C-alpha positions in Angstrom: 0.0 0.0 0.0 3.0 2.3 0.5 3.7 2.2 -3.2 0.0 2.9 -4.1 0.1 5.9 -1.7 3.3 7.2 -3.2 2.0 6.9 -6.8 -1.3 8.5 -5.8 0.6 11.4 -4.1 2.7 12.0 -7.3 -0.3 11.8 -9.6 -2.4 14.2 -7.4 0.6 16.5 -7.1 1.1 16.5 -10.9 -2.6 17.3 -11.4 -2.5 20.1 -8.8 0.6 21.6 -10.4 -1.0 21.7 -13.9 -4.3 23.1 -12.7 -2.6 25.7 -10.6 -0.4 26.8 -13.6 -3.5 27.0 -15.8 -5.3 29.2 -13.3 -2.4 31.3 -12.0 -0.1 32.0 -15.0 -2.6 34.3 -16.8 -2.9 36.4 -13.6 0.8 37.2 -14.1 0.5 37.7 -17.9 1.9 34.3 -18.8 0.1 32.5 -21.5 1.0 28.9 -22.1 -0.5 26.0 -24.1 -1.8 22.9 -22.4 1.2 21.0 -23.7 3.5 23.5 -22.1 1.6 23.3 -18.8 1.8 19.5 -18.9 5.6 19.5 -19.5 6.2 22.1 -16.8 4.0 20.0 -14.4 6.2 17.0 -15.2 9.4 19.0 -14.4 8.0 20.2 -11.1 6.9 16.7 -10.3 10.4 15.3 -10.9 11.9 18.1 -8.8 9.4 17.4 -6.0 10.3 13.6 -6.0 14.0 14.4 -5.9 13.5 16.9 -3.1 11.4 14.4 -1.1 13.9 11.6 -1.6 16.9 13.9 -0.6 15.1 15.1 2.6 14.1 11.5 3.5 17.7 10.3 3.2 19.0 13.4 5.2 16.6 12.8 8.0 17.3 9.1 8.0 21.0 9.8 8.2 20.4 12.2 11.1 18.3 9.6 12.9 21.0 6.9 12.4 23.7 9.3 13.6 21.7 10.3 16.7 21.0 6.7 17.6 24.7 5.9 17.2 25.6 8.6 19.7 23.5 7.1 22.4 25.2 4.8 24.9 24.2 1.1 24.7 
C-alpha cells in the first residue's frame, strides 16, 4: 500500500501543479499552451520527487547518527 500511496501522491501533485499553472499563469500575464503546462508540471513533479527523496535520506542519516551517539 505504500507504493500505491506514493503513486497517488505523485499523480495528485502533478494534477494540482498543472491546474494551478493554468489558473495562475494568466494572472501574471503568462500565456502557455496545455502541452507546455503538462511539460512544466512534469518537471515540477520530478523536482518534487527528488526533493522528497533527498530530505528523507537526510533525516534518516540524522536519525541513524543520533542513535549511534546514544550509549548502549
